[in-house]
C-alpha positions as CSV (number, residue, x, y, z in Angstrom):
1,X,-4.5,-0.4,-8.3
2,X,-2.3,-2.7,-6.1
3,X,-1.4,-5.0,-9.0
4,X,-0.8,-3.3,-12.3
5,X,-0.6,-4.9,-15.8
6,X,1.9,-2.2,-16.8
7,X,5.1,-4.3,-17.1
8,X,7.4,-1.6,-15.8
9,X,5.6,-1.0,-12.5
10,X,4.1,-3.1,-9.8
11,X,1.2,-0.9,-8.9
12,X,-0.5,2.4,-9.8
13,X,-1.7,5.0,-7.3
14,X,-3.8,8.0,-8.4
15,X,-4.0,11.0,-6.1
16,X,-6.2,12.7,-8.7
17,X,-7.8,11.9,-12.0
18,X,-8.2,14.0,-15.1
19,X,-5.9,16.1,-17.3
20,X,-5.7,18.3,-20.4
21,X,-4.1,17.3,-23.7
22,X,-0.9,19.3,-24.3
23,X,0.9,17.6,-27.2
24,X,0.6,15.0,-30.0
25,X,1.3,12.1,-27.6
26,X,-2.0,13.0,-25.8
27,X,-4.3,12.6,-28.8
28,X,-5.8,9.2,-28.0
29,X,-5.0,9.1,-24.2
30,X,-6.4,6.0,-22.5
31,X,-7.5,8.1,-19.5
32,X,-10.1,9.9,-21.5
33,X,-11.3,6.5,-22.9
34,X,-11.6,5.2,-19.3
35,X,-13.4,8.2,-18.0
36,X,-15.8,8.2,-20.9
37,X,-16.9,4.7,-20.0
38,X,-18.3,6.1,-16.7
39,X,-19.8,9.2,-18.4
40,X,-17.2,11.5,-16.9
41,X,-15.3,14.3,-18.6
42,X,-11.5,13.4,-18.5
43,X,-10.6,17.1,-18.8
44,X,-11.9,17.8,-15.3
45,X,-9.3,17.2,-12.7
46,X,-10.7,15.7,-9.5
47,X,-9.1,14.5,-6.3
48,X,-9.7,10.8,-5.6
49,X,-11.4,9.6,-2.5
50,X,-9.6,9.0,0.8
51,X,-9.2,5.3,0.4
52,X,-7.7,5.6,-3.0
53,X,-5.5,8.6,-2.1
54,X,-4.1,6.8,1.0
55,X,-4.0,3.3,-0.5
56,X,-0.1,3.0,-0.6
57,X,0.1,3.5,3.1
58,X,-1.5,0.1,3.6
59,X,0.9,-1.7,1.2
60,X,3.5,-3.2,3.5
61,X,5.6,-5.0,0.8
62,X,7.9,-2.7,-1.2
63,X,6.4,-1.8,-4.6
64,X,7.3,0.1,-7.6
65,X,4.4,2.5,-7.9
66,X,3.4,4.6,-11.0
67,X,1.6,7.9,-10.1
68,X,-0.5,9.5,-11.5
69,X,-1.4,7.0,-14.2
70,X,-4.8,8.7,-14.8
71,X,-3.5,12.3,-14.7
72,X,-0.3,14.2,-14.5
73,X,1.3,14.7,-11.1
74,X,2.3,18.3,-12.0
75,X,-1.0,19.4,-13.6
76,X,-1.9,22.9,-12.3
77,X,-5.4,22.0,-11.2
78,X,-3.9,19.7,-8.5
79,X,-1.7,22.3,-6.9
80,X,-3.9,22.4,-3.7
81,X,-3.6,18.7,-3.2
82,X,0.0,18.0,-4.1
83,X,1.5,18.6,-0.6
84,X,-0.8,15.8,0.7
85,X,0.5,13.5,-2.1
86,X,4.2,14.3,-1.2
87,X,3.3,13.4,2.4
88,X,2.2,10.0,1.3
89,X,5.4,9.5,-0.7
90,X,7.5,10.7,2.2
91,X,5.8,8.3,4.6
92,X,6.4,5.3,2.3
93,X,10.2,5.1,1.8
94,X,9.9,1.4,1.3
95,X,8.1,2.0,-2.0
96,X,9.7,3.4,-5.2
97,X,7.5,6.1,-6.8
98,X,7.6,6.7,-10.5
99,X,6.3,10.1,-11.5
100,X,5.8,10.6,-15.2
101,X,4.9,14.0,-16.5
102,X,4.4,16.0,-19.7
103,X,4.9,19.2,-17.7
104,X,8.5,19.1,-16.6
105,X,8.7,22.9,-16.7
106,X,6.4,22.9,-13.6
107,X,8.5,20.4,-11.5
108,X,10.8,22.9,-9.7
109,X,8.0,25.0,-8.4
110,X,6.1,22.0,-7.3
111,X,8.8,20.1,-5.4
112,X,8.6,19.9,-1.5
113,X,10.9,22.1,0.6
114,X,12.9,19.0,1.7
115,X,13.5,17.7,-1.8
116,X,17.3,18.5,-1.8
117,X,19.0,16.3,-4.3
118,X,15.8,14.3,-4.7
119,X,14.0,11.8,-2.6
120,X,15.8,8.4,-2.8
121,X,12.5,6.6,-3.5
122,X,11.3,8.9,-6.3
123,X,12.1,8.5,-10.0
124,X,11.1,11.5,-12.3
125,X,10.2,10.9,-15.9
126,X,8.8,12.7,-18.9
127,X,7.1,11.7,-22.1
128,X,8.9,12.0,-25.4
129,X,6.9,10.4,-28.3
130,X,8.0,12.8,-31.0
131,X,11.3,14.6,-31.6
132,X,9.8,18.0,-31.0
133,X,9.0,16.9,-27.4
134,X,12.6,16.3,-26.6
135,X,12.7,19.7,-25.0
136,X,11.0,18.0,-22.1
137,X,14.0,15.8,-21.5
138,X,16.2,18.9,-21.6
139,X,14.0,20.5,-18.9
140,X,14.0,17.4,-16.7
141,X,17.8,17.0,-17.0
142,X,18.0,20.2,-14.9
143,X,16.0,18.7,-12.0
144,X,17.8,16.9,-9.2
145,X,16.5,13.3,-8.9
146,X,17.7,9.9,-7.8
147,X,16.6,8.5,-11.2
148,X,15.5,10.3,-14.3
149,X,13.7,8.5,-17.2
150,X,12.1,9.1,-20.5
151,X,8.9,7.3,-21.7
152,X,8.8,7.2,-25.5
153,X,5.2,5.9,-25.4
154,X,3.4,6.3,-27.6
155,X,6.3,6.6,-29.9
156,X,5.0,8.3,-33.1
157,X,8.2,8.7,-35.2
158,X,11.9,7.8,-35.2
159,X,13.5,9.6,-32.3
160,X,17.2,10.6,-32.0
161,X,18.0,10.1,-28.3
162,X,21.6,11.2,-28.8
163,X,20.9,14.9,-29.5
164,X,23.2,17.5,-27.9
165,X,22.6,20.9,-26.3
166,X,25.6,23.2,-26.2
167,X,27.9,20.2,-26.9
168,X,26.4,18.1,-24.1
169,X,24.2,15.0,-24.7
170,X,20.9,15.4,-22.9
171,X,20.5,11.6,-22.5
172,X,23.6,11.4,-20.4
173,X,21.6,12.9,-17.5
174,X,19.1,10.0,-17.7
175,X,19.1,6.5,-16.4
176,X,16.2,4.7,-18.1
177,X,14.2,4.8,-21.4
178,X,10.8,3.1,-21.9
179,X,9.7,2.4,-25.5
180,X,6.2,1.5,-26.5
181,X,3.6,1.8,-29.3
182,X,0.1,3.1,-29.1
183,X,-2.6,0.6,-28.1
184,X,-5.9,2.3,-29.1
185,X,-9.1,0.9,-30.7
186,X,-9.9,0.3,-34.4
187,X,-12.8,2.7,-34.4
188,X,-14.3,5.5,-32.4
189,X,-12.6,8.5,-30.6
190,X,-9.7,6.6,-29.0
191,X,-7.8,5.0,-31.9
192,X,-4.1,4.3,-32.5
193,X,-1.4,5.6,-34.8
194,X,1.2,3.4,-36.6
195,X,4.7,2.7,-35.4
196,X,7.6,0.9,-37.1
197,X,10.0,-1.8,-35.9
198,X,12.9,0.2,-37.2
199,X,12.1,3.1,-34.8
200,X,12.5,0.7,-31.8
201,X,15.6,-1.0,-33.3
202,X,17.4,2.3,-33.8
203,X,16.5,3.6,-30.4
204,X,17.8,0.4,-28.7
205,X,20.9,0.2,-30.8
206,X,21.8,3.9,-30.2
207,X,21.1,3.7,-26.4
208,X,22.9,0.4,-25.8
209,X,25.9,1.3,-28.0
210,X,26.5,4.9,-26.9
211,X,25.1,5.3,-23.3
212,X,24.7,3.5,-20.0
213,X,20.9,4.0,-20.0
214,X,18.7,1.0,-19.2
215,X,16.1,0.2,-21.9
216,X,12.7,-1.2,-21.3
217,X,10.7,-2.3,-24.4
218,X,7.1,-2.3,-23.1
219,X,4.9,-3.0,-26.1
220,X,4.6,-2.8,-29.9
221,X,1.1,-1.5,-29.8
222,X,-2.0,-2.1,-31.9
223,X,-0.6,-1.4,-35.4
224,X,2.3,-3.8,-35.1
225,X,0.2,-6.4,-33.3
226,X,-1.9,-6.5,-36.4
227,X,1.0,-6.5,-38.8
228,X,2.9,-9.3,-37.0
229,X,-0.3,-11.2,-35.9
230,X,0.7,-10.9,-32.2
231,X,-1.6,-12.1,-29.4
232,X,-1.2,-9.0,-27.2
233,X,-0.9,-5.3,-28.1
234,X,0.3,-4.6,-24.6
235,X,3.4,-6.7,-24.8
236,X,2.3,-9.6,-22.6
237,X,4.5,-12.1,-24.5
238,X,7.7,-10.6,-25.7
239,X,8.8,-14.0,-27.1
240,X,6.5,-13.1,-30.0
241,X,8.8,-10.1,-31.0
242,X,11.9,-10.0,-33.0
243,X,14.8,-11.1,-30.8
244,X,16.6,-7.8,-31.0
245,X,13.6,-6.0,-29.4
246,X,13.3,-8.4,-26.4
247,X,14.9,-6.1,-23.8
248,X,13.4,-5.1,-20.4
249,X,16.0,-3.5,-18.2
250,X,15.6,-1.4,-15.0
251,X,18.0,1.3,-13.8
252,X,20.4,0.2,-11.1
């Protein structure tokens, strides 16, 4: 998609579609909802067609591109196709590629031979929606990258971003944190779980007071949309939010 409605990216580009659920954050994944609309099984990983796979090569203006928004870049079923995806990324240095994964333990074995200290145009991120998933951040912190980020979306509980491992704060290896609530449906298989204003407030206060990490408050999600009578669960109008949550920064 050349123009994305996701506020922290300009576009999405999917080299493959389909994934398997690996943790609590995955329970109501929007990808499965989207695939079900077309009668497809979201757990089956399939490579996209040539036009979709190569789309970013035709985008001449620099874009911030999120891949794979309908899968996981490091899912094992895509191992045979990943070299072709890295080739597209390598051939588009004018774009910034955002790779978000729930499988950071697979990153090292899936990096291209010329990765070095990281491609300048690639940001690596991982999902941490519950405290027990913070081990993903610990794993990603070991990987050389131009930018590392955490997506706390959907955030499902209060998260301590300042935890230490062997006396070292893991967050100090990161540059960016995205916060967001779940935006599912009221009924059916793809619903939503609650979140609390206090979770976001604490995360923002901790990160801004104790780190140099940029913070991007994406959305409050369906639960708080209802509670606060907001017009958009996807964060289309942040002026509706409490002022202390109105923060949308990008890493430098």
